[in-house]
C-alpha positions as CSV (number, residue, x, y, z in Angstrom):
1,M,114.2,67.1,66.5
2,E,112.7,68.1,69.9
3,E,110.0,65.5,69.7
4,D,112.7,62.8,69.0
5,K,114.7,64.0,72.0
6,N,111.6,63.8,74.2
7,Y,110.8,60.3,72.9
8,I,114.3,59.1,73.7
9,S,114.1,60.5,77.2
10,M,110.8,58.7,77.8
11,I,112.3,55.4,76.7
12,H,115.3,56.1,79.0
13,G,112.9,56.9,81.9
14,D,111.1,53.6,81.4
15,L,114.4,51.7,81.4
16,T,115.6,53.3,84.6
17,R,112.2,52.6,86.2
18,A,112.4,49.0,85.2
19,A,116.0,48.8,86.5
20,Q,114.8,50.1,89.9
21,M,112.1,47.5,90.1
22,Q,114.6,44.8,89.1
23,N,116.8,45.8,91.9
24,G,114.0,45.2,94.3
25,M,113.5,48.9,95.1
26,P,109.8,49.9,95.2
27,E,108.6,53.2,93.8
28,N,106.3,54.1,96.7
29,I,106.3,53.4,100.4
30,G,103.5,55.0,102.4
31,V,103.5,58.7,101.5
32,M,107.1,58.5,100.1
33,S,108.1,58.3,96.5
34,I,111.4,56.7,95.6
35,K,113.5,57.3,92.5
36,T,117.1,56.9,91.6
37,A,119.0,60.2,91.4
38,N,119.6,59.8,87.7
39,R,115.9,59.2,87.1
40,T,115.0,62.3,89.1
41,I,117.3,64.4,87.0
42,L,116.0,62.9,83.8
43,E,112.3,63.4,84.6
44,A,112.9,67.0,85.9
45,S,114.7,67.9,82.7
46,Q,111.4,67.4,80.9
47,L,109.8,70.1,83.0
48,P,110.0,73.8,82.1
49,T,112.7,75.9,83.7
50,P,111.1,78.3,86.2
51,R,110.9,81.9,85.1
52,A,112.3,84.7,87.2
53,L,109.3,86.7,88.5
54,W,111.4,89.4,89.9
55,D,115.1,89.5,89.2
56,S,116.8,86.6,91.0
57,F,114.8,87.2,94.2
58,W,111.6,85.3,93.4
59,Y,111.1,82.5,90.8
60,E,108.0,80.8,89.4
61,G,106.8,77.9,91.7
62,E,108.5,79.3,94.8
63,L,107.1,80.1,98.2
64,S,109.0,83.3,98.9
65,C,109.2,85.8,101.7
66,L,110.0,89.5,101.8
67,F,110.4,91.0,105.2
68,A,111.4,94.3,106.7
69,D,110.7,96.6,109.6
70,S,107.5,98.7,109.8
71,N,107.3,101.7,107.5
72,V,110.3,100.7,105.5
73,G,108.4,100.0,102.3
74,K,107.4,96.3,102.1
75,S,104.0,97.0,100.6
76,I,105.4,99.6,98.2
77,L,107.9,97.2,96.8
78,A,105.4,94.3,96.7
79,V,102.9,96.3,94.7
80,Q,105.7,97.3,92.4
81,I,106.6,93.7,91.9
82,A,103.0,92.8,91.2
83,D,102.7,95.7,88.8
84,R,105.6,94.4,86.7
85,I,104.4,90.7,86.7
86,A,100.8,91.7,85.9
87,R,101.9,93.0,82.5
88,T,102.1,89.4,81.3
89,D,100.3,87.3,84.0
90,N,97.3,87.5,86.3
91,V,98.3,88.4,89.8
92,L,96.2,88.3,93.0
93,Y,97.4,90.8,95.6
94,L,95.9,89.9,99.0
95,D,96.0,93.3,100.7
96,F,95.3,92.9,104.4
97,E,97.1,96.1,105.3
98,L,95.6,99.1,103.5
99,S,92.0,100.2,103.2
100,E,90.7,100.9,99.7
101,K,90.9,104.7,100.4
102,Q,94.5,104.4,101.6
103,F,95.4,102.4,98.5
104,Q,93.7,105.0,96.3
105,L,95.6,107.9,97.9
106,R,98.9,106.1,97.8
107,Y,98.6,105.7,94.0
108,T,97.2,109.2,93.2
109,D,99.3,112.3,92.4
110,E,98.9,115.7,94.0
111,Y,96.6,116.7,91.2
112,G,94.2,113.9,91.8
113,K,95.3,111.8,88.8
114,P,95.5,108.1,89.6
115,Y,98.1,105.6,88.4
116,T,96.8,103.1,85.9
117,F,97.7,99.5,86.8
118,P,97.8,96.6,84.4
119,E,94.3,95.0,84.1
120,R,95.8,91.7,85.1
121,L,96.5,92.9,88.6
122,Y,93.6,92.1,91.0
123,R,93.5,93.4,94.6
124,V,91.9,91.1,97.1
125,S,90.5,92.4,100.5
126,L,88.9,90.8,103.5
127,D,85.2,90.5,104.1
128,C,85.4,91.1,107.8
129,D,81.7,90.3,108.5
130,A,82.3,86.8,107.1
131,L,85.2,86.2,109.5
132,L,83.3,87.0,112.7
133,D,82.4,83.5,113.6
134,A,84.9,81.6,111.5
135,D,88.2,79.9,112.1
136,F,90.3,82.9,111.0
137,E,93.5,81.2,109.8
138,G,91.7,78.2,108.3
139,T,89.3,80.4,106.5
140,I,92.0,82.5,104.9
141,I,93.9,79.4,103.7
142,G,90.7,77.8,102.5
143,S,89.9,81.0,100.5
144,I,93.3,81.0,98.9
145,E,92.7,77.5,97.7
146,Q,89.3,78.4,96.4
147,M,90.7,81.4,94.5
148,A,93.4,79.1,93.0
149,Q,90.6,76.7,91.8
150,Q,88.1,79.3,90.6
151,T,90.4,82.0,89.1
152,R,93.1,79.7,87.8
153,C,95.5,82.5,88.8
154,R,98.9,81.0,89.8
155,I,100.7,84.1,91.3
156,F,99.7,85.3,94.8
157,I,101.2,88.0,96.9
158,V,100.0,88.0,100.6
159,D,100.4,91.2,102.6
160,N,101.1,90.1,105.2
161,L,102.0,87.0,107.2
162,T,100.3,88.1,110.4
163,Y,96.9,87.5,108.9
164,L,97.8,84.0,107.9
165,C,99.0,83.0,111.3
166,C,98.2,84.9,114.5
167,A,100.5,82.7,116.6
168,M,103.7,82.9,114.5
169,E,106.0,82.7,117.5
170,K,104.7,79.2,118.3
171,G,106.6,76.7,116.4
172,D,103.8,74.2,115.9
173,A,101.4,76.8,114.6
174,A,104.0,78.3,112.2
175,G,104.9,74.8,111.0
176,R,101.3,73.9,110.2
177,L,100.8,77.2,108.3
178,M,103.9,76.6,106.2
179,I,102.9,73.0,105.4
180,Q,99.5,74.3,104.3
181,L,101.0,76.9,102.0
182,N,103.5,74.5,100.6
183,N,100.7,72.0,99.9
184,L,98.8,74.7,98.0
185,K,101.9,75.6,96.1
186,K,102.5,72.0,94.9
187,R,98.9,71.1,94.3
188,Y,98.1,74.0,92.1
189,G,101.5,75.1,90.9
190,L,101.4,78.4,92.7
191,S,104.0,81.1,93.1
192,I,103.5,82.8,96.5
193,L,105.2,85.8,97.9
194,V,104.5,86.4,101.6
195,L,105.3,89.7,103.3
196,A,106.4,89.6,106.9
197,H,107.6,91.9,109.7
198,T,110.8,92.1,111.7
199,P,111.0,93.2,115.3
200,K,112.4,96.7,115.9
201,R,116.1,96.5,115.2
202,S,119.2,98.6,115.3
203,L,120.5,100.2,112.1
204,D,124.1,99.3,113.1
205,C,123.7,95.5,112.6
206,P,123.4,93.5,109.3
207,I,120.0,91.9,108.6
208,T,120.0,88.1,109.2
209,S,117.5,85.3,109.2
210,N,117.1,85.8,112.9
211,D,115.4,89.2,112.2
212,L,112.3,87.5,110.7
213,A,109.5,87.9,113.3
214,G,108.0,84.6,114.5
215,S,109.3,81.0,114.8
216,K,112.5,79.9,113.1
217,R,110.3,77.3,111.3
218,L,108.9,80.0,109.1
219,Y,112.3,80.7,107.6
220,N,113.1,77.1,107.0
221,F,110.0,76.4,104.9
222,F,110.5,79.3,102.5
223,D,112.2,78.6,99.1
224,S,113.7,82.1,99.0
225,V,113.9,85.0,101.3
226,F,114.9,88.6,100.7
227,V,114.8,91.7,102.9
228,I,114.6,95.5,102.8
229,G,116.9,97.5,105.0
230,K,116.7,101.2,105.8
231,S,119.9,103.1,105.1
232,A,121.6,105.0,107.9
233,L,123.1,107.3,105.3
234,D,119.7,108.9,104.2
235,G,116.2,108.4,105.4
236,G,114.9,108.0,101.9
237,L,117.3,105.2,100.8
238,R,116.6,101.5,101.1
239,Y,118.7,98.5,100.2
240,V,117.5,95.0,99.2
241,K,119.4,91.9,100.1
242,Q,119.1,88.2,99.5
243,L,119.1,85.8,102.5
244,K,118.0,82.5,101.0
245,V,118.2,81.2,97.4
246,R,117.2,77.9,95.8
247,Y,116.8,78.8,92.1
248,G,119.3,81.0,90.4
249,T,122.3,82.6,92.0
250,F,123.1,84.3,95.2
251,S,123.6,87.7,93.5
252,Y,122.7,90.2,96.1
253,D,124.4,89.3,99.4
254,A,125.9,91.7,102.0
255,D,128.7,92.6,99.6
256,N,126.4,93.5,96.7
257,V,123.0,94.9,97.8
258,I,120.7,96.9,95.5
259,V,120.2,100.5,96.6
260,Y,116.8,102.2,96.0
261,E,115.2,105.5,96.8
262,I,111.4,105.7,97.4
263,E,109.8,108.2,95.1
264,K,106.4,108.9,93.6
265,T,106.6,109.3,89.8
266,D,103.5,109.8,87.7
267,A,101.3,108.8,90.7
268,F,103.2,105.6,91.2
269,L,105.0,105.2,94.6
270,Q,108.0,103.1,93.9
271,F,111.5,102.0,94.6
272,V,113.8,103.8,92.2
273,F,117.1,102.1,91.4
274,R,120.2,104.0,92.6
275,G,123.0,101.5,92.2
276,Y,124.8,98.8,94.1
277,S,126.7,98.9,97.4
278,T,127.8,96.9,100.4
279,E,125.4,96.5,103.3
280,K,128.1,97.8,105.6
281,E,128.1,101.2,103.9
282,H,124.4,101.6,105.0
283,L,124.8,100.6,108.6
284,K,125.0,103.1,111.4
285,K,128.5,103.6,112.5
286,P,129.5,104.9,116.0
287,G,130.9,108.4,115.3
288,D,133.9,109.9,117.0
289,N,131.5,112.0,119.1
290,E,129.4,109.0,120.2
291,S,132.4,106.9,121.1
292,G,134.0,109.8,122.9
293,Q,130.9,110.4,125.0
294,R,130.7,106.7,125.8
295,D,134.4,106.6,126.9
296,C,133.9,109.7,129.1
297,L,130.8,108.1,130.7
298,I,132.6,104.9,131.4
299,L,135.5,106.7,133.1
300,Q,133.0,108.7,135.2
301,L,131.2,105.6,136.3
302,S,134.4,103.8,137.1
303,Q,135.6,106.8,139.3
304,S,132.2,106.7,141.1
305,G,132.9,103.1,142.2
306,K,130.9,101.1,139.7
307,S,132.1,97.6,138.7
308,V,133.0,96.7,135.2
309,R,129.8,94.6,135.0
310,E,127.6,97.4,136.1
311,I,129.2,99.9,133.7
312,A,128.9,97.5,130.8
313,S,125.2,97.0,131.5
314,Q,124.6,100.7,131.9
315,V,126.4,101.9,128.7
316,N,125.3,98.8,126.7
317,C,128.7,97.5,125.6
318,G,131.0,94.6,126.4
319,K,132.9,94.1,129.6
320,S,136.1,93.8,127.7
321,T,135.5,97.2,126.0
322,V,134.9,98.8,129.4
323,S,138.1,97.2,130.9
324,R,140.2,98.3,127.9
325,I,139.0,101.9,128.2
326,I,139.6,102.0,132.0
327,Q,143.1,100.4,131.6
328,R,144.1,102.8,128.8
329,S,143.1,105.7,131.0
330,K,145.2,104.4,133.9
331,E,148.2,104.0,131.6
332,D,147.8,107.5,130.3
333,R,147.8,108.9,133.9
334,N,150.9,106.9,134.8
335,A,152.6,108.4,131.9
336,A,152.1,111.8,133.6
337,V,150.8,113.6,130.6
338,P,150.5,117.2,131.6
339,G,147.0,118.6,131.8
340,V,145.7,121.6,130.0
341,P,144.7,124.3,132.4
342,L,141.1,125.4,132.3
343,S,140.4,128.7,130.6
344,R,137.7,131.1,131.8
345,P,134.8,131.1,129.4
346,K,134.2,134.4,127.6
347,E,130.9,136.1,128.4
348,N,129.7,136.0,124.8
349,G,130.5,132.3,124.5
350,T,132.6,130.4,121.9
351,M,132.5,127.0,120.3
352,G,133.0,124.3,122.8
353,Q,131.7,126.3,125.8
354,V,128.5,125.6,127.7
355,G,127.2,129.2,127.2
356,Q,123.8,129.5,129.0
357,A,123.3,125.7,129.5
358,G,122.8,126.1,133.3
359,Q,124.9,126.1,136.4
360,Q,124.5,122.4,137.0
361,E,125.9,121.5,133.6
362,K,128.9,123.8,134.1
363,Q,129.7,122.2,137.4
364,G,129.4,118.7,136.0
365,R,131.7,119.6,133.1
366,R,134.3,121.3,135.3
367,S,134.3,118.3,137.7
368,C,134.8,115.9,134.8
369,L,137.7,117.9,133.4
370,Q,139.3,118.2,136.7
371,D,139.1,114.5,137.4
372,M,140.6,113.7,134.1
373,K,143.2,116.3,134.3
374,R,146.0,113.9,133.6
375,T,144.4,112.0,130.7
376,T,145.0,112.4,127.0
377,N,143.8,115.4,125.0
378,L,141.5,113.0,123.2
379,E,139.7,112.0,126.3
380,K,139.3,115.6,127.4
381,A,137.8,116.5,124.1
382,A,135.4,113.6,124.4
383,C,134.3,114.8,127.8
384,T,133.8,118.3,126.5
385,R,131.6,117.0,123.8
386,L,129.6,115.0,126.3
387,Y,128.5,118.1,128.2
388,D,128.1,120.3,125.2
389,S,125.7,117.8,123.6
């Protein structure tokens, strides 16, 4: 039955090809291939459906990217992905980050017992002596092609992108690199996962495509992109999020990230699944103490004669925020809210007092409280926290 179906599809394909020629539309012009949309779908339906290599993040035949900040766990997750795939397929892991000793220690327990990887996982390292007088980037790309030819391996993980392109920030260099990788992918049917860095970033902002280090062209050439974020809730928690998808579904966006914890179990350092969450829950949130300190500092700077622009620049927030805080303080003073008289600190010190912090801090705190005598209790509490911190 399946053979009959394929035979019918072949006949249908020949008919659509003939119809295209009859309409005067050539099949090839220069380096371009022309097909009707229906013929494209028909011929593609005869090809195997790509397998998911790792969940819906990376599929067979894709040039994919995993990026994150330094020391967040890119290599740990990449080796974990390689370990899983290597149970059924040969995998070449190009490790340009760790030395052999570092790799050994990472996957050995406290008793000296090493983790046993699948025999289909092959680690590839650089021969630095052979690179001394060579075109670095060209040699690396050429070696990947030779490995594809000689090993017949079709799954590559490259750790990391910096070694493929030293001038990632330059659009032309990044574009050439991605064209070369895509050509290798199509010519040999490769599945390539490339690890990349992100510049230092704040934990209070969601991760976006703009956080990928290098030229924007890099992102545009990848079939799929996913990222690792460090949770602000706990130093050991990580979350994984999809940014770009071509196969499959967009399953793990900002509203449904996967949460992991990094642990070493049976000598294997790995991401251990802890559930699902929203990215927002793992971002750093300005606490009451931080916002109170900021408000107090803004009011102090305003009273010292600083302009709104100068204050906004100094405290690293928007001018509208600065103006709103200053205006709110003025309205509170106009409302003639009675101030709370200062109490004399006890000698043994209690919570909220400066204790032995020094005479200069005492004077600064007293001055701030006196200047804000007619503000709300909230602002006074914020000022107290500023000088106690």
